[in-house]
C-alpha positions in Angstrom: -5.0 8.8 39.3 -8.6 7.7 39.5 -9.5 11.4 40.0 -8.7 11.9 36.4 -11.0 9.2 35.0 -14.0 11.6 34.7 -11.9 14.1 32.8 -10.4 11.4 30.5 -13.8 10.0 29.7 -15.4 13.4 29.0 -12.6 14.6 26.8 -12.2 11.4 24.9 -16.0 11.2 24.2 -16.1 14.9 23.2 -13.3 14.2 20.6 -14.9 11.0 19.5 -18.2 12.6 18.7 -16.7 15.4 16.6 -13.9 13.7 14.5 -12.0 15.7 11.9 -9.6 14.5 9.2 -6.1 15.6 8.5 -5.5 19.4 8.4 -9.2 20.0 9.2 -8.9 19.6 12.9 -10.2 23.2 13.6 -12.9 22.4 16.2 -10.5 19.9 17.8 -7.8 22.5 18.1 -10.2 25.0 19.6 -11.3 22.5 22.2 -7.7 21.7 23.2 -6.8 25.4 23.3 -9.7 26.1 25.6 -8.6 23.3 28.0 -5.0 24.6 28.0 -6.2 28.1 28.6 -8.1 26.8 31.7 -4.9 25.1 32.9 -2.9 28.3 32.4 -0.5 26.5 30.0 0.9 28.7 27.2 0.9 27.3 23.7 1.5 28.1 20.1 -0.7 27.1 17.2 0.9 25.3 14.2 -1.7 25.0 11.5 -4.4 22.9 13.2 -1.9 21.6 15.8 -0.6 23.0 19.0 2.6 23.0 21.0 2.2 23.7 24.7 5.0 24.0 27.3 5.4 24.1 31.0 8.8 25.8 31.5 10.2 25.6 34.9 13.9 26.1 34.1 14.8 22.4 34.6 17.9 20.9 33.2 15.9 18.7 30.8 12.7 19.0 28.7 10.6 16.0 27.8 8.0 16.0 25.1 4.9 14.0 24.8 2.9 13.7 21.5 -0.8 13.0 20.7 -2.1 12.8 17.2 -5.4 14.5 16.4 -6.8 13.4 13.1 -9.7 11.0 12.4 -10.3 8.6 9.5 -12.8 8.6 6.6 -14.7 5.6 8.2 -18.4 5.5 8.9 -18.8 4.5 12.6 -20.6 1.2 13.2 -21.0 1.6 17.0 -24.3 2.5 18.5 -23.1 4.4 21.6 -24.2 7.7 23.1 -20.9 9.3 22.1 -20.7 8.0 18.5 -19.5 10.2 15.7 -21.8 12.9 14.7 -19.9 13.5 11.4 -21.1 11.3 8.6 -18.3 9.1 7.1 -15.7 10.1 9.7 -14.6 8.3 12.9 -11.8 8.2 15.4 -11.1 4.5 14.6 -7.4 4.6 15.5 -7.6 5.8 19.1 -6.4 9.4 18.5 -9.4 10.6 20.6 -7.9 8.6 23.5 -4.4 9.9 22.8 -5.6 13.6 23.0 -7.6 13.0 26.1 -4.6 11.3 27.7 -2.2 14.1 26.9 -4.7 16.8 28.1 -5.2 14.9 31.4 -1.4 14.6 31.7 -1.0 18.4 31.1 -3.6 19.0 33.7 -1.6 16.8 36.2 1.6 18.7 35.4 0.0 22.1 35.8 -1.4 21.1 39.2 1.8 19.4 40.4 4.7 21.6 39.3 6.5 20.9 42.5 6.7 17.2 41.7 7.9 17.2 38.1 11.7 17.0 37.4 11.7 18.2 33.8 10.1 20.9 31.7 7.1 19.4 29.9 6.2 19.8 26.2 2.8 18.7 25.0 2.6 18.2 21.2 -0.9 18.0 19.7 -0.1 16.9 16.2 -2.5 17.0 13.2 -2.4 14.7 10.2 -0.7 11.6 11.4 -2.7 9.4 9.0 -0.4 9.7 6.0 -0.3 13.5 5.6 3.1 14.4 7.1 2.0 16.2 10.3 5.0 15.3 12.3 7.5 17.0 10.0 5.6 20.2 10.1 5.5 20.2 13.9 9.2 19.5 14.2 9.9 22.3 11.7 7.8 24.6 13.9 10.0 23.9 16.9 8.2 21.1 18.7 11.5 19.5 19.7 13.5 22.7 20.4 15.4 22.1 23.7 13.8 18.6 24.1 16.0 15.8 25.3 13.5 12.9 25.1 10.1 12.3 23.5 7.3 9.8 24.2 4.0 8.8 22.7 1.3 6.3 23.5 -0.6 4.4 20.9 -3.7 2.3 21.9 -3.5 -1.4 21.2 -6.7 -3.4 21.3 -4.8 -6.7 21.1 -3.2 -6.2 24.5 -5.2 -6.3 27.8 -5.6 -3.2 29.9 -2.6 -2.4 32.1 -0.1 -4.0 29.7 2.2 -2.3 27.3 4.0 -3.4 24.2 7.6 -2.3 24.0 10.4 -3.0 21.6 13.9 -1.4 21.4 15.2 -0.7 17.9 13.0 -1.0 14.8 9.5 -1.4 16.1 7.4 -0.1 13.2 7.9 -0.1 9.5 8.8 2.7 7.2 6.3 3.3 4.4 7.0 4.3 0.8 3.6 5.2 -0.7 3.6 5.4 -4.5 1.6 5.2 -7.6 2.9 3.2 -10.5 1.8 4.6 -13.9 2.0 2.9 -17.3 1.3 4.9 -20.5 0.9 3.3 -23.9 -1.4 3.4 -27.0 -4.8 2.0 -27.6 -5.8 -0.4 -30.4 -8.3 -3.2 -30.9 -7.3 -6.3 -29.2 -7.5 -8.2 -32.5 -4.7 -5.8 -33.7 -2.8 -5.8 -30.4 0.5 -5.3 -32.3 -0.6 -1.8 -33.2 -1.0 -0.8 -29.6 1.2 -0.5 -26.5 -0.5 -2.3 -23.7 -0.4 -0.3 -20.5 -2.5 -2.8 -18.5 -0.3 -5.8 -19.4 2.8 -3.7 -18.5 1.3 -3.0 -15.1 0.4 -6.6 -14.4 4.0 -7.7 -15.1 5.4 -5.0 -12.8 3.0 -5.7 -10.0 3.6 -9.5 -10.2 7.3 -9.0 -10.2 7.2 -7.0 -7.1 5.0 -9.6 -5.3 7.3 -12.4 -6.4 10.4 -10.5 -5.2 8.9 -10.0 -1.7 7.8 -13.7 -1.5 11.4 -14.8 -1.9 12.5 -12.7 1.1 12.5 -13.9 4.7 9.1 -13.3 6.3 8.8 -10.0 8.2 11.6 -8.3 6.2 9.7 -6.3 3.7 6.1 -6.0 2.4 4.7 -4.9 -1.0 1.0 -4.3 -1.5 -1.0 -3.0 -4.4 -4.4 -1.8 -3.2 -5.9 -0.4 -6.4 -5.5 -0.7 -10.2 -7.4 1.4 -12.7 -7.0 1.3 -16.4 -8.6 0.3 -19.7 -11.8 1.0 -21.5 -13.4 -2.3 -22.6 -12.7 -6.0 -22.8 -11.6 -5.8 -26.4 -9.5 -2.6 -26.3 -5.8 -2.4 -25.5 -5.4 0.0 -22.5 -3.5 3.2 -23.3 -3.1 4.0 -19.6 -3.1 2.2 -16.2 -2.3 3.4 -12.7 -1.9 1.5 -9.5 -1.8 2.6 -5.8 0.9 0.7 -3.9 2.9 0.7 -0.7 6.2 -0.7 0.4 6.7 -1.4 4.1 10.3 -1.9 5.2 12.6 -1.8 8.3 15.9 -1.2 6.5 16.8 1.4 3.9 18.8 -1.2 1.9 15.7 -3.4 1.5 13.6 -0.5 0.2 16.3 0.5 -2.4 16.7 -3.1 -3.6 12.9 -3.5 -4.2 12.6 -0.2 -5.9 15.5 -1.1 -8.1 13.9 -4.4 -9.0 10.6 -2.7 -9.9 12.4 -0.2 -12.1 14.2 -3.1 -13.9 11.0 -4.9 -14.5 9.5 -1.7 -15.9 12.2 -1.7 -18.6 11.6 -5.4 -19.4 7.8 -4.9 -19.5 8.3 -2.0 -22.0 10.2 -4.3 -24.3 7.3 -6.9 -24.1 4.4 -4.5 -24.4 5.6 -1.2 -25.5 4.2 1.0 -22.7 6.3 3.3 -20.7 6.1 2.9 -16.9 7.2 5.1 -14.0 6.9 5.5 -10.3 5.2 8.5 -8.8 6.1 8.9 -5.1 3.3 10.0 -2.9 4.6 10.0 0.7 7.3 8.4 2.8 7.6 7.6 6.5 10.9 6.3 7.9 11.0 3.2 10.1 10.2 3.9 13.8 13.2 3.0 16.0 12.8 3.1 19.7 15.8 4.0 21.8 16.8 1.3 24.3 17.4 3.7 27.2 13.8 5.1 26.9 12.3 1.6 26.5 14.0 0.4 29.7 12.7 3.5 31.5 9.1 2.7 30.6 9.5 -1.0 31.6 10.1 0.1 35.2 6.6 1.6 35.5 4.2 -0.9 33.9 3.7 -4.6 32.9 5.0 -5.1 29.4 5.5 -7.6 26.6 8.2 -7.6 23.9 6.2 -6.3 21.0 7.0 -7.9 17.6 7.8 -5.4 14.8 4.7 -4.1 13.1 4.4 -3.3 9.4 2.2 -0.4 10.4 3.8 3.0 9.7 3.7 5.8 12.3 5.1 9.3 11.8 6.2 9.5 15.4 9.3 8.0 13.8 10.4 11.5 12.7 10.6 12.7 16.3 12.6 9.6 17.2 15.0 10.4 14.4 15.8 13.7 16.1 15.9 12.8 19.8 15.8 9.7 21.9 12.5 8.3 23.1 10.0 5.6 22.4 6.4 4.8 21.3 4.4 2.8 23.9 1.7 0.4 22.8 -1.0 0.7 25.5 -3.3 -2.2 26.0 -7.1 -1.3 25.8 -8.6 -4.8 25.4 -11.2 -4.9 28.2 -14.8 -6.0 28.5 -15.6 -4.8 25.0 -13.1 -7.3 23.6 -10.7 -6.8 20.8 -11.9 -4.0 18.6 -9.4 -3.7 15.7 -7.8 -0.4 14.8 -9.1 1.2 11.6 -12.4 -0.8 11.9 -15.9 0.8 12.1 -16.5 -0.9 15.5 -13.3 0.3 17.2 -14.0 1.3 20.8 -12.4 1.0 24.3 -13.1 1.7 28.0 -11.5 5.0 29.0 -10.2 3.6 32.3 -7.4 1.9 30.3 -6.0 5.4 29.7 -5.3 5.7 33.4 -2.3 3.3 32.9 -0.9 5.5 30.2 -1.4 8.6 32.5 0.5 6.8 35.3 3.4 6.0 32.9 3.6 9.6 31.8 3.5 10.8 35.4 6.4 8.5 36.3 8.5 9.7 33.4 8.1 13.4 34.1 8.7 12.9 37.9 11.9 11.0 37.2 13.0 13.4 34.5 
């Protein structure tokens, strides 16, 4: 597989230098399409994504997904292949995911006599909170597919090691805004107003208190932004907060949302302002299928990965067919470069381990 290292490196660095955010992956799509054309692999375009297939008439089809979108992060690395787009960066390893899937497609196209299943290559836009997986599934990405896999780079694991977990491995995410609407007044005549900011503080504190009472690792609530009010001596007539709930079980999410709604009613009695939840997006928990996890364990060194509160829309594929997400270690000489950080980077040779796993999966069928 060392023969593919030059290709992996070149493609990863090409993607890294030209990052594009969700649903704007036009140049990325064109580059992938050109590579697939050169391999003779047919594909269909879905928005800015692609679905490619090698159809050999096998009894089973296996799909492999790579996400395409970058993040609105200014790169801090000083490397020859650094981002050329101001304020954008592949800080979550999607450049590596795409390079890996292209190298795997190249292998399959050159070794059709060795593969035991039809291969589907899903290049998915908009993984970072924009619902790309659902649109690809609706476009037929999983039609006829019996199993699906994806790799996600993990800078906390050494090269050549994977993190695997059967069952709930990554959290669902309920992204929402909480909005409070009241009436302004001078703070000296607070009784004439309806305090939206005080209402919001009560609701947010109640949510945090509820989560603190639960066993650690069960559910997470986070408020990342609050905006409201005019001046220190004015009762705020409106306040909005940006929040997320991360959960592994549907019942836990419903219970917390119910508590938040109950607190909204109590806060209205105290302060007068009306409060409501505005849903933004929702990812379901990612649940790996035990059979698929056991398959991967045969091919590479692994650890039992603890559940992560990170959300990943690969969960929607796994809700339709069996499969698993593989955390691929990329911690090498560059050390641990955290995901979603301006200095995230890795050595491309770590991708060879992922390529070998994919190769084993498609050859076993």
